[in-house]
N, C-alpha and C positions, 0 to 999 in steps of 0.2 A: 174535439178540443185537443190541442197539443199539450204536452206536459208543462210548458212554460205558462200557457194561458191558465191552466188549472192551478198552478202555484200562485199566480198573480191574483186569481179569483179567490183562492183560499186566504191569502194575505189580506185582501180587501175586506172580506167578510170578518176576519179576525179583528182588524182595526175598527170596523164599524161596531162590532159587538163590544169591544173594550171602551170605545168612545161613548156608546149609549149607556153602558154600565156606570161610567164615571158621571155622566149627566144625571142619571138616576140617583147616584150616591149624593150628589150635591143638590138634589131635588129641583133640578132645572126641567127634567122630563119625568113623566109618570108612565112607564110601560111595564110589561111583564118579561122583558128580555133577560134581566138578571135571574129571575125565578126560573125561566125556561132553561137557561144555560147551566145553572147550578143544581137543578134537581135531576135525579137519576132517571126518572120516568121519561122525561123529554129527551134524554140522551139517546134512547133507542130510536125515537122519532127522527132526531137529527142524523143519526147514523144511517137510517134507511134513506133519508132525503139525500145525503151526500153520496151514498152508494148508487142511487138512481142516476146520478150524473156520471159516476165513474164507470158504471156498467153499460152505458149507452155505447152502441157500436160494437160491443163484444158479442161474438156468436155464443148462443147458449150451448153448453156442452152437458151431456148426461153422463154421470159417473155411475157405473154399476156398483151397487152395494150389496154385499152378501152378509147377512147377519149369522153369526155363529151360535147364537142362543145362549151365550155365556152371561152370567150375572156380573155386573161391575164389582170389583173387589171391595169398593167402598160400602156396598150394601150388605156385606157379610161381616158384621162386627161381632165382638164377643160380649161386651156390655154397653149399656146406654145409661148415662146419668145426667139429670137436668143440671145446667150450668148457665147462669146469667140469662141471656136472650137466646138460648139454644140448648144444645146437649154436648156432652163429651162422650165420644165413642172410643172403645179400646179395640185394638187389633193384635193378633198374635204374630204378625210378620210385617215387614215393610211392604207398603202398597202404593200404587200410583193413584193420585186423586184425579179423576177424570170428569170432564164436563158432561152434564146430563143432557145437553142439547146445544143448539146454536146460541151464542151470547157474546158479551163484551166484558173483558176483565176491567173492572173499574177501580180496583185497589190491589196493590201488592206492597207489603211493608210489615212493620213490626208494631204491635199494639201492646199496651201494658197488660191487658186482660187475656189476650189469646196468643201472644208471641208472634211468630211469623204467620202472617195472615194474607189470604187471597180472597177477594170478593168478586163475584161474577154476577152480572145482570143478564138473565136469560131472556130470549125473545118472547117467551110465553108470559113474562112479567115477574117471575120469581127472581128474588135477589138472594144469593146464597153466599155465606161467609164460611170459609174453611180456615181454621186456626190450629196452632200448635204443629204446623207442618215442618218438615225438615229442609226441603229444598224447593225453591221457586223454579218453575219451568216456563213461565210466561211473564210478559212485561205488562204494565198498566196500559189500558186503551188498545189492547190487541183483541181481535176477534178469535173465538174458539168454536170448534164444531163438536158435535156429539161424539163422545168417546175419546176426545183428545185429552192427553195428559196435561194438567195445568200445574200440578205440584206433586211432590213425592213425600209421603209420610214415613219418617224414620223412627219416631219416638214410641210408637205403639198406641198413642192416644191422639185423638183429633177433636177439635171443637167444630161443631156444625150448627150454623144458625140459618134458618130459612125465613124469609119475609115474603108474604103473598099479599098483594094489594096494600102494601105499606104496613101490614101487621105481622109481628113476629109470631111464628108458630111455637106452641108449647111442646113439651117432650113427646106427648102422644101424637101431635101433628107431624113432628119431624120423623117419628117412627113410621107413620103412615106414608110420609113422603119417601122414605127409604124403601118401604115395601113396594111402592109404585115403581122404583128403579129395578127391583127384582122381578117385577111383573106379577106380583101376587097382591091381592087386595086385602091384606091383613087388617 
């Protein structure tokens, strides 16, 4: 497909989705399209489906990756305190907030509870919210890879909320999640 055909197809799909959503809103049709489009879980499925069209015809390239064995700076916190649907971690220095794996940034913005906030839905199903960050390094609906910087923490404290299978982890669950980033099974 040429780029014009791809844009026309994308525009057509968008128009159909909005049209069906409006028909559902006025109770003319009864489908699950609105639920599928608005829920985060199906966003990953939709992303993979779209990428299957985009990646057709591209040769597969292997990129050599060398792990240096370092622990992500985010996993080396000073204190951990429960806060709302997650925890607040404190750090002694400015750190980059990095992606734990491949995923999709589903929110960047400001919230009343956690200030500047970035939410990433990872391909493994975890949805992670990073709050009280200092600087955004990604935009909404962009893909991120493991180790890629998504934000920068400047304040010394960061909110971290992790949802697995739609359930928010408690402080102990988040601590274990961070331990898995370090590679230790605390």
